[in-house]
Jmol script that loads the backbone (N, CA, C; Angstrom):
load data "model"
ATOM      1  N   MET A   1     136.576   5.418  73.087  1.00  0.00           N
ATOM      2  CA  MET A   1     136.674   6.215  71.780  1.00  0.00           C
ATOM      3  C   MET A   1     135.550   7.011  71.637  1.00  0.00           C
ATOM      4  N   ILE A   2     134.284   6.837  72.008  1.00  0.00           N
ATOM      5  CA  ILE A   2     133.336   7.656  71.737  1.00  0.00           C
ATOM      6  C   ILE A   2     133.263   8.886  72.625  1.00  0.00           C
ATOM      7  N   ASP A   3     134.126   8.864  73.798  1.00  0.00           N
ATOM      8  CA  ASP A   3     134.239  10.070  74.562  1.00  0.00           C
ATOM      9  C   ASP A   3     135.233  11.088  73.911  1.00  0.00           C
ATOM     10  N   TYR A   4     136.096  10.562  73.025  1.00  0.00           N
ATOM     11  CA  TYR A   4     137.015  11.576  72.479  1.00  0.00           C
ATOM     12  C   TYR A   4     136.281  12.306  71.408  1.00  0.00           C
ATOM     13  N   LYS A   5     135.209  11.919  70.878  1.00  0.00           N
ATOM     14  CA  LYS A   5     134.274  12.644  69.814  1.00  0.00           C
ATOM     15  C   LYS A   5     135.257  12.945  68.558  1.00  0.00           C
ATOM     16  N   LEU A   6     135.766  11.706  68.216  1.00  0.00           N
ATOM     17  CA  LEU A   6     136.797  12.152  66.966  1.00  0.00           C
ATOM     18  C   LEU A   6     135.797  12.303  65.948  1.00  0.00           C
ATOM     19  N   ILE A   7     136.351  13.320  64.951  1.00  0.00           N
ATOM     20  CA  ILE A   7     135.479  13.593  63.701  1.00  0.00           C
ATOM     21  C   ILE A   7     135.533  12.436  62.767  1.00  0.00           C
ATOM     22  N   TYR A   8     136.876  11.906  62.553  1.00  0.00           N
ATOM     23  CA  TYR A   8     136.872  10.720  61.742  1.00  0.00           C
ATOM     24  C   TYR A   8     137.229   9.483  62.416  1.00  0.00           C
ATOM     25  N   ARG A   9     136.309   8.833  62.807  1.00  0.00           N
ATOM     26  CA  ARG A   9     136.676   7.742  63.481  1.00  0.00           C
ATOM     27  C   ARG A   9     137.335   6.599  62.724  1.00  0.00           C
ATOM     28  N   SER A  10     138.548   6.509  62.537  1.00  0.00           N
ATOM     29  CA  SER A  10     139.031   5.545  61.731  1.00  0.00           C
ATOM     30  C   SER A  10     139.954   4.480  62.486  1.00  0.00           C
ATOM     31  N   GLY A  11     140.450   3.394  61.819  1.00  0.00           N
ATOM     32  CA  GLY A  11     141.244   2.527  62.515  1.00  0.00           C
ATOM     33  C   GLY A  11     142.771   3.071  62.917  1.00  0.00           C
ATOM     34  N   THR A  12     143.184   3.996  62.079  1.00  0.00           N
ATOM     35  CA  THR A  12     144.516   4.472  62.380  1.00  0.00           C
ATOM     36  C   THR A  12     144.134   5.606  63.533  1.00  0.00           C
ATOM     37  N   ALA A  13     143.311   6.293  63.461  1.00  0.00           N
ATOM     38  CA  ALA A  13     143.195   7.339  64.713  1.00  0.00           C
ATOM     39  C   ALA A  13     142.828   6.289  65.984  1.00  0.00           C
ATOM     40  N   THR A  14     142.059   5.358  66.001  1.00  0.00           N
ATOM     41  CA  THR A  14     141.936   4.494  67.256  1.00  0.00           C
ATOM     42  C   THR A  14     143.212   3.780  67.530  1.00  0.00           C
ATOM     43  N   ALA A  15     144.092   3.442  66.711  1.00  0.00           N
ATOM     44  CA  ALA A  15     145.173   2.730  66.916  1.00  0.00           C
ATOM     45  C   ALA A  15     146.238   3.662  67.666  1.00  0.00           C
ATOM     46  N   VAL A  16     146.336   4.841  67.014  1.00  0.00           N
ATOM     47  CA  VAL A  16     147.151   5.915  67.518  1.00  0.00           C
ATOM     48  C   VAL A  16     146.813   6.247  69.021  1.00  0.00           C
ATOM     49  N   LEU A  17     145.567   6.506  69.238  1.00  0.00           N
ATOM     50  CA  LEU A  17     145.171   6.784  70.458  1.00  0.00           C
ATOM     51  C   LEU A  17     145.477   5.572  71.578  1.00  0.00           C
ATOM     52  N   ILE A  18     144.934   4.665  71.260  1.00  0.00           N
ATOM     53  CA  ILE A  18     145.316   3.422  71.904  1.00  0.00           C
ATOM     54  C   ILE A  18     146.898   3.156  72.448  1.00  0.00           C
ATOM     55  N   ASN A  19     147.595   3.310  71.354  1.00  0.00           N
ATOM     56  CA  ASN A  19     149.161   3.067  71.630  1.00  0.00           C
ATOM     57  C   ASN A  19     149.672   4.362  72.445  1.00  0.00           C
ATOM     58  N   GLY A  20     149.129   5.544  72.382  1.00  0.00           N
ATOM     59  CA  GLY A  20     149.467   6.523  73.324  1.00  0.00           C
ATOM     60  C   GLY A  20     149.315   6.338  74.847  1.00  0.00           C
ATOM     61  N   PHE A  21     148.406   5.477  74.934  1.00  0.00           N
ATOM     62  CA  PHE A  21     148.258   4.928  76.360  1.00  0.00           C
ATOM     63  C   PHE A  21     149.513   4.015  77.077  1.00  0.00           C
ATOM     64  N   HIS A  22     149.855   3.417  75.960  1.00  0.00           N
ATOM     65  CA  HIS A  22     150.756   2.330  76.334  1.00  0.00           C
ATOM     66  C   HIS A  22     152.279   2.816  76.286  1.00  0.00           C
ATOM     67  N   THR A  23     152.432   4.011  75.815  1.00  0.00           N
ATOM     68  CA  THR A  23     153.825   4.372  75.940  1.00  0.00           C
ATOM     69  C   THR A  23     154.409   4.802  77.390  1.00  0.00           C
ATOM     70  N   PRO A  24     155.724   4.931  77.464  1.00  0.00           N
ATOM     71  CA  PRO A  24     156.112   5.401  78.926  1.00  0.00           C
ATOM     72  C   PRO A  24     155.570   7.062  79.273  1.00  0.00           C
ATOM     73  N   GLN A  25     155.651   7.732  78.087  1.00  0.00           N
ATOM     74  CA  GLN A  25     155.128   9.038  78.286  1.00  0.00           C
ATOM     75  C   GLN A  25     153.668   9.192  78.348  1.00  0.00           C
ATOM     76  N   GLY A  26     152.789   8.287  78.037  1.00  0.00           N
ATOM     77  CA  GLY A  26     151.492   8.286  78.082  1.00  0.00           C
ATOM     78  C   GLY A  26     151.076   7.590  79.744  1.00  0.00           C
ATOM     79  N   ASP A  27     151.912   6.700  80.075  1.00  0.00           N
ATOM     80  CA  ASP A  27     151.702   6.324  81.439  1.00  0.00           C
ATOM     81  C   ASP A  27     151.979   7.504  82.415  1.00  0.00           C
ATOM     82  N   LYS A  28     153.241   8.012  82.179  1.00  0.00           N
ATOM     83  CA  LYS A  28     153.468   9.393  82.920  1.00  0.00           C
ATOM     84  C   LYS A  28     152.333  10.309  83.184  1.00  0.00           C
ATOM     85  N   ASN A  29     151.919  10.620  81.761  1.00  0.00           N
ATOM     86  CA  ASN A  29     151.017  11.732  81.788  1.00  0.00           C
ATOM     87  C   ASN A  29     149.725  11.176  82.609  1.00  0.00           C
ATOM     88  N   ALA A  30     149.282   9.871  82.312  1.00  0.00           N
ATOM     89  CA  ALA A  30     147.946   9.330  83.157  1.00  0.00           C
ATOM     90  C   ALA A  30     148.286   9.553  84.592  1.00  0.00           C
ATOM     91  N   ARG A  31     149.430   8.946  85.010  1.00  0.00           N
ATOM     92  CA  ARG A  31     149.611   9.103  86.495  1.00  0.00           C
ATOM     93  C   ARG A  31     149.556  10.501  86.968  1.00  0.00           C
ATOM     94  N   GLN A  32     150.094  11.510  86.395  1.00  0.00           N
ATOM     95  CA  GLN A  32     149.958  13.067  86.740  1.00  0.00           C
ATOM     96  C   GLN A  32     148.510  13.334  86.814  1.00  0.00           C
ATOM     97  N   GLN A  33     147.738  12.916  85.874  1.00  0.00           N
ATOM     98  CA  GLN A  33     146.517  13.363  85.728  1.00  0.00           C
ATOM     99  C   GLN A  33     145.860  12.808  87.024  1.00  0.00           C
ATOM    100  N   VAL A  34     146.039  11.598  87.251  1.00  0.00           N
ATOM    101  CA  VAL A  34     145.049  10.837  88.390  1.00  0.00           C
ATOM    102  C   VAL A  34     145.508  11.546  89.726  1.00  0.00           C
ATOM    103  N   ARG A  35     146.945  11.790  89.776  1.00  0.00           N
ATOM    104  CA  ARG A  35     147.323  12.503  91.085  1.00  0.00           C
ATOM    105  C   ARG A  35     146.871  13.770  91.185  1.00  0.00           C
ATOM    106  N   GLY A  36     146.405  14.529  90.161  1.00  0.00           N
ATOM    107  CA  GLY A  36     145.914  15.905  90.322  1.00  0.00           C
ATOM    108  C   GLY A  36     144.552  15.759  90.438  1.00  0.00           C
ATOM    109  N   ILE A  37     143.708  14.784  90.382  1.00  0.00           N
ATOM    110  CA  ILE A  37     142.163  14.930  90.540  1.00  0.00           C
ATOM    111  C   ILE A  37     141.993  15.414  92.091  1.00  0.00           C
ATOM    112  N   PRO A  38     142.615  14.963  93.281  1.00  0.00           N
ATOM    113  CA  PRO A  38     142.089  15.488  94.456  1.00  0.00           C
ATOM    114  C   PRO A  38     142.466  17.068  94.676  1.00  0.00           C
ATOM    115  N   GLN A  39     143.523  17.376  94.146  1.00  0.00           N
ATOM    116  CA  GLN A  39     143.857  18.915  94.073  1.00  0.00           C
ATOM    117  C   GLN A  39     142.697  19.893  93.348  1.00  0.00           C
ATOM    118  N   VAL A  40     142.519  19.116  92.310  1.00  0.00           N
ATOM    119  CA  VAL A  40     141.194  19.997  91.536  1.00  0.00           C
ATOM    120  C   VAL A  40     140.023  19.833  92.055  1.00  0.00           C
ATOM    121  N   LEU A  41     139.583  18.810  92.733  1.00  0.00           N
ATOM    122  CA  LEU A  41     138.348  18.812  93.789  1.00  0.00           C
ATOM    123  C   LEU A  41     138.580  19.642  94.805  1.00  0.00           C
ATOM    124  N   TRP A  42     139.652  19.733  95.406  1.00  0.00           N
ATOM    125  CA  TRP A  42     139.849  20.698  96.635  1.00  0.00           C
ATOM    126  C   TRP A  42     139.862  21.844  96.462  1.00  0.00           C
ATOM    127  N   ASP A  43     140.382  22.507  95.213  1.00  0.00           N
ATOM    128  CA  ASP A  43     140.285  23.870  94.638  1.00  0.00           C
ATOM    129  C   ASP A  43     138.851  24.123  94.248  1.00  0.00           C
ATOM    130  N   GLN A  44     138.038  23.291  93.953  1.00  0.00           N
ATOM    131  CA  GLN A  44     136.720  23.581  93.443  1.00  0.00           C
ATOM    132  C   GLN A  44     135.842  23.838  94.679  1.00  0.00           C
ATOM    133  N   LEU A  45     136.326  22.889  95.584  1.00  0.00           N
ATOM    134  CA  LEU A  45     135.501  22.902  96.904  1.00  0.00           C
ATOM    135  C   LEU A  45     135.511  24.477  97.639  1.00  0.00           C
ATOM    136  N   LEU A  46     137.148  24.866  97.685  1.00  0.00           N
ATOM    137  CA  LEU A  46     137.184  26.291  98.129  1.00  0.00           C
ATOM    138  C   LEU A  46     136.619  27.247  97.180  1.00  0.00           C
ATOM    139  N   LEU A  47     136.592  27.122  96.128  1.00  0.00           N
ATOM    140  CA  LEU A  47     135.973  28.307  95.317  1.00  0.00           C
ATOM    141  C   LEU A  47     134.329  28.363  95.446  1.00  0.00           C
ATOM    142  N   GLU A  48     133.838  27.202  95.712  1.00  0.00           N
ATOM    143  CA  GLU A  48     132.423  27.132  95.963  1.00  0.00           C
ATOM    144  C   GLU A  48     131.995  27.592  97.423  1.00  0.00           C
ATOM    145  N   LEU A  49     133.001  27.513  98.202  1.00  0.00           N
ATOM    146  CA  LEU A  49     132.846  27.844  99.776  1.00  0.00           C
ATOM    147  C   LEU A  49     133.196  29.547 100.026  1.00  0.00           C
ATOM    148  N   LEU A  50     134.060  29.842  99.039  1.00  0.00           N
ATOM    149  CA  LEU A  50     134.674  31.116  99.522  1.00  0.00           C
ATOM    150  C   LEU A  50     133.406  32.267  99.591  1.00  0.00           C
ATOM    151  N   PRO A  51     132.546  32.134  98.548  1.00  0.00           N
ATOM    152  CA  PRO A  51     131.571  33.380  98.528  1.00  0.00           C
ATOM    153  C   PRO A  51     130.445  33.327  99.787  1.00  0.00           C
ATOM    154  N   VAL A  52     130.395  31.979 100.232  1.00  0.00           N
ATOM    155  CA  VAL A  52     129.526  31.708 101.377  1.00  0.00           C
ATOM    156  C   VAL A  52     130.301  32.485 102.648  1.00  0.00           C
ATOM    157  N   VAL A  53     131.506  32.087 102.893  1.00  0.00           N
ATOM    158  CA  VAL A  53     132.294  32.539 103.919  1.00  0.00           C
ATOM    159  C   VAL A  53     132.299  34.067 104.035  1.00  0.00           C
ATOM    160  N   LEU A  54     132.615  34.578 102.920  1.00  0.00           N
ATOM    161  CA  LEU A  54     132.859  36.144 102.767  1.00  0.00           C
ATOM    162  C   LEU A  54     131.702  36.862 102.991  1.00  0.00           C
ATOM    163  N   HIS A  55     130.637  36.166 102.620  1.00  0.00           N
ATOM    164  CA  HIS A  55     129.108  36.694 102.697  1.00  0.00           C
ATOM    165  C   HIS A  55     128.796  36.874 104.102  1.00  0.00           C
ATOM    166  N   ARG A  56     129.074  35.657 104.859  1.00  0.00           N
ATOM    167  CA  ARG A  56     128.874  35.521 106.302  1.00  0.00           C
ATOM    168  C   ARG A  56     129.690  36.333 107.258  1.00  0.00           C
ATOM    169  N   TRP A  57     130.759  36.466 106.760  1.00  0.00           N
ATOM    170  CA  TRP A  57     131.948  37.281 107.613  1.00  0.00           C
ATOM    171  C   TRP A  57     131.391  38.837 107.379  1.00  0.00           C
ATOM    172  N   GLN A  58     131.138  39.343 106.296  1.00  0.00           N
ATOM    173  CA  GLN A  58     130.552  40.590 106.135  1.00  0.00           C
ATOM    174  C   GLN A  58     129.491  41.010 107.052  1.00  0.00           C
ATOM    175  N   ARG A  59     128.583  40.090 106.981  1.00  0.00           N
ATOM    176  CA  ARG A  59     127.370  40.212 107.647  1.00  0.00           C
ATOM    177  C   ARG A  59     127.357  40.265 109.340  1.00  0.00           C
ATOM    178  N   LEU A  60     128.522  39.649 109.779  1.00  0.00           N
ATOM    179  CA  LEU A  60     128.550  39.573 111.155  1.00  0.00           C
ATOM    180  C   LEU A  60     129.727  40.725 111.705  1.00  0.00           C
ATOM    181  N   ARG A  61     130.155  41.618 110.648  1.00  0.00           N
ATOM    182  CA  ARG A  61     131.018  42.570 111.064  1.00  0.00           C
ATOM    183  C   ARG A  61     130.522  43.575 112.027  1.00  0.00           C
ATOM    184  N   LEU A  62     131.301  43.786 112.992  1.00  0.00           N
ATOM    185  CA  LEU A  62     130.675  45.041 114.035  1.00  0.00           C
ATOM    186  C   LEU A  62     130.862  46.234 113.652  1.00  0.00           C
ATOM    187  N   PRO A  63     130.177  47.235 113.891  1.00  0.00           N
ATOM    188  CA  PRO A  63     130.398  48.789 113.293  1.00  0.00           C
ATOM    189  C   PRO A  63     131.913  49.188 114.076  1.00  0.00           C
ATOM    190  N   PRO A  64     132.253  50.338 113.474  1.00  0.00           N
ATOM    191  CA  PRO A  64     133.665  50.743 113.814  1.00  0.00           C
ATOM    192  C   PRO A  64     133.204  51.363 115.516  1.00  0.00           C
ATOM    193  N   VAL A  65     134.643  51.032 116.387  1.00  0.00           N
ATOM    194  CA  VAL A  65     134.507  51.487 117.685  1.00  0.00           C
ATOM    195  C   VAL A  65     134.218  52.974 117.697  1.00  0.00           C
ATOM    196  N   SER A  66     134.773  53.854 116.947  1.00  0.00           N
ATOM    197  CA  SER A  66     134.499  55.301 117.113  1.00  0.00           C
ATOM    198  C   SER A  66     133.144  55.640 116.922  1.00  0.00           C
ATOM    199  N   HIS A  67     132.270  54.969 116.135  1.00  0.00           N
ATOM    200  CA  HIS A  67     130.786  55.082 116.065  1.00  0.00           C
ATOM    201  C   HIS A  67     130.245  54.846 117.168  1.00  0.00           C
ATOM    202  N   LEU A  68     130.622  53.718 118.028  1.00  0.00           N
ATOM    203  CA  LEU A  68     129.916  53.403 119.233  1.00  0.00           C
ATOM    204  C   LEU A  68     130.145  54.584 120.231  1.00  0.00           C
ATOM    205  N   ARG A  69     131.418  55.079 120.308  1.00  0.00           N
ATOM    206  CA  ARG A  69     131.627  56.100 121.621  1.00  0.00           C
ATOM    207  C   ARG A  69     131.043  57.229 121.324  1.00  0.00           C
ATOM    208  N   ALA A  70     130.812  57.781 120.016  1.00  0.00           N
ATOM    209  CA  ALA A  70     130.066  58.943 119.786  1.00  0.00           C
ATOM    210  C   ALA A  70     128.552  58.741 120.271  1.00  0.00           C
ATOM    211  N   LYS A  71     128.060  57.534 120.179  1.00  0.00           N
ATOM    212  CA  LYS A  71     126.695  57.397 120.550  1.00  0.00           C
ATOM    213  C   LYS A  71     126.542  57.396 122.117  1.00  0.00           C
ATOM    214  N   ASN A  72     127.544  56.738 122.690  1.00  0.00           N
ATOM    215  CA  ASN A  72     127.368  56.781 124.356  1.00  0.00           C
ATOM    216  C   ASN A  72     127.700  58.164 124.726  1.00  0.00           C
ATOM    217  N   LEU A  73     128.528  59.152 124.141  1.00  0.00           N
ATOM    218  CA  LEU A  73     128.674  60.284 124.781  1.00  0.00           C
ATOM    219  C   LEU A  73     127.435  61.390 124.752  1.00  0.00           C
ATOM    220  N   LYS A  74     126.619  60.951 123.951  1.00  0.00           N
ATOM    221  CA  LYS A  74     125.482  62.158 123.771  1.00  0.00           C
ATOM    222  C   LYS A  74     124.454  61.806 124.889  1.00  0.00           C
TER     223      LYS A  74
END
end "model"
wireframe off; spacefill off
backbone 0.3
color backbone group
């Protein structure tokens, strides 16, 4: 109950919240949320690693081939 930070913590608000967990719709929502946790974690990992991968890729890029040929001809 404390996690929900209800403004007015009344018995009615608590009862409605608890009953919402025990309905078929509440059970379905809870299952969907639990199944979605791995996807959210995977997405977060990719978003954290993307800048690192792109930065290293850009740093390792080779100069254009035409630039190398012009140097060799002189």
